[in-house]
C-alpha angles and dihedrals in degrees: 000000000000090000092051092049089048092051091046090052092050091049090049092049090049091048091049091048091051091049090052090050091050089053090051093046091047090058092051089047090057091050092046093050090051090063093061111136121234113255126193109263088228088066094051100062147329119303122265087254092075093053089050091053090051094048092047091051092047093052091046090053091051091051094045098042108024094155093051092050090046090052092049092051093046090051091048095048092044093057092043093053093046091054092045097052095044093050092045092052092049093050092047091053091049091242109150096194125089109263121243089235089067096048108182112232096155116132122259114276124179090216088069099048096126107101090229089072085065104034109031111079094216097050092037091054091048092050095045092046093050091050090046091051091046092050090048092053093046092049090049091052094047091052095054112117130197097043128128111244091246092052092047091051090050094049092049090049098048091042088056090050091055092046092050092048093053095049109134091234088069093064126072095221092056102037110094092191093056095042094050092048092048091056094043092053099039089245095310091123091056092049090050090048092051089049089054093050094048090048092052095047092047091048094049100047097255096321123116108237111157114225106240099191140025104268092200096055097073137043119190108241093018109064100356130038089027104142108130116256146114138239105245102171135027135182131157092279106047151350117237115221121199111196120222112250117249097191130064092239130030135193111277097231110068122230118225120196121205109196123197115270093215085080134012128277099244093085080090091051108039106130126352094251095057100028113128089191093056090046092053093048090051089050088062100255119149094233133200128177130198114220109194127220115251099236129224134180090302090069095060089118094055115110138164089279089057093052090050096045104034094028118032101022093041093049091049090049094049093048090052090052094048094048100033091232126137094215141036135195114233140205126196121190120204112312089008087057090054091050092044089057089054090047089052091050089052092049089052091052089051091046088237114156097192094121117065097181142354134215122195124201115201091332131168120204096155112057097180086115106049092184118192092351092069092098090060100045098074131104097264096056094033091055089053093047093049093049092048093049093046095045094052104023092240141048109250114238087234091076098048092042092051092048093052090046095054090053084069100023099159092052100037105030118016100033094050090042092055092051094045105037102028103030094034091227119161115241111268123254093246115152096204092052089047089056093045088059093048092081130164139221126248125231110251101238093040093052093051093045093048094049097042105033099035112020097036106026100026092214099163092059097030115053099330136273124254111235133153092354094307135096103231124202135185089243089064093072101101109156123105106273143187121200125197118197130173127236100228099028109148094187103046105020111215093230091056090045091051092048091052094049090048091060095051117109095234116121092201110062132160124186124194122185112201124199117247131028146307096298109016091049091057100035091058110131120201092239094067097052087200107132128031131205144219130233135183123174092207106094097166091078134098113258090255093054092042092053092043090054098039122119117228120226125193117238137008125348090217097096093046091051090043089059090049098051090041089064088056093048102071128218129342117264134177111286113268126234115252111263126343140234091289091042108047118181106271096187142325123284136297084042131205105285093066090057094059115114122237085240094077 
């Protein structure tokens, strides 16, 4: 009895301590929220015009098909009432198993993996009712007539955002995992969660941005981005890294990789076991990497033409000088692949043969299908983006990061928030998520040009884009090329990537379709044997026919691509020294630009 009383006293003391901590943290939370920066309303959500269109279409549907609408409402309320009565009876009887009358035929959903969502009448009712509500909203949106396709897609997207936000898993009172843990820990999990929440809000100037990875677990250049190399050139746009050879001989033609500047290059050099850079060096390629500068307000004048002239063309020229070669092989990843294609078109116009071959990773060059970004490429959002970019000279990484996150809100926002803020868990030591949070700003002029000239108006593929005194067209890309797209890529859909490559003027084209998404499909080392890939030598087909006739291959596409680029890389020669007399070593890889914070 004494032991029980002692334990009870200790639990009570811990509970009181936790309550006191919650009060202190709540005060900090109020102060942190007061620091929230003012954000243009046009960047916070769609304009009222979209809601008006949705409401008008809905009312029109009611007037045109009253019987259909009545049938839908009767069905909805019938199911709701059935679930409510069954759950009420089970709870009144003290039965803590889901009643047969409320048979659960809802689809599997990883948000509801706790068995209590299936077996406990209260949680089962909450789950079923939420999914029923969600389905009703989705059906209502799908049945709206008289909407432009773009408006329909936007309404579907933002409706899904609202539905995801109101999932019962996102609230403490209806999350069995969080409630059980709070009881087990005498509220300690809630205190830890509130500490995580306050930390994130303080760190992000009053905005809630959940920390996805342990920021103390990784140090760039120490335990990620560790492949040996040196910075051998630097200008205001980029640092050029030359990697130290790991083989006695290397391929004669150097390989230059242009990573996207929306994030940093070390996605290709995370840990040694999944480093594409390390793998390429070990295959005997003379490898160079561009590491872009993280821009601030001083880069307001930088546009797509600047990236081509002071970035791509300069890097190619410097690599040629260092190696003494007349040609290089190139790789462009995502937005860098898009810009590389325009640089290649420019070189073709100038009859410059500096590039021997090009490889594109998850690259879009034809933006006629804007995919999941359609909701953000309308006047309301574009006006806000342009004003933000012009006022500050750059587009803060906060906006791009938030946009990408909401494309996968359950995985990148709500799931991590539940674990961090409700369960009190520390962010995981996950290198890829660490990289994902190490985002970069975009130069003001470049951001506007990219969104307007390419994403919205598709000028490169449709009529040509004026850059550097030339009108550049997708058909001007003439070098041998290999494009790698990813099957479930939500940023650069593989069909759009295929359609762009199909329009390029090259007579030598190879297309590889990797399983998985935008990152995992590319960072897919041969040792893991996790994702396979598809190939089809017939490039004159539609994407449907290409996919239908494609051969599937187990494992990574890296070796297949390695063989392809090796054929364009010439003979083997003795490995070169890093740098030369005109390109002294400025510092060790990964350089200084990659270390710059987004808060520049």
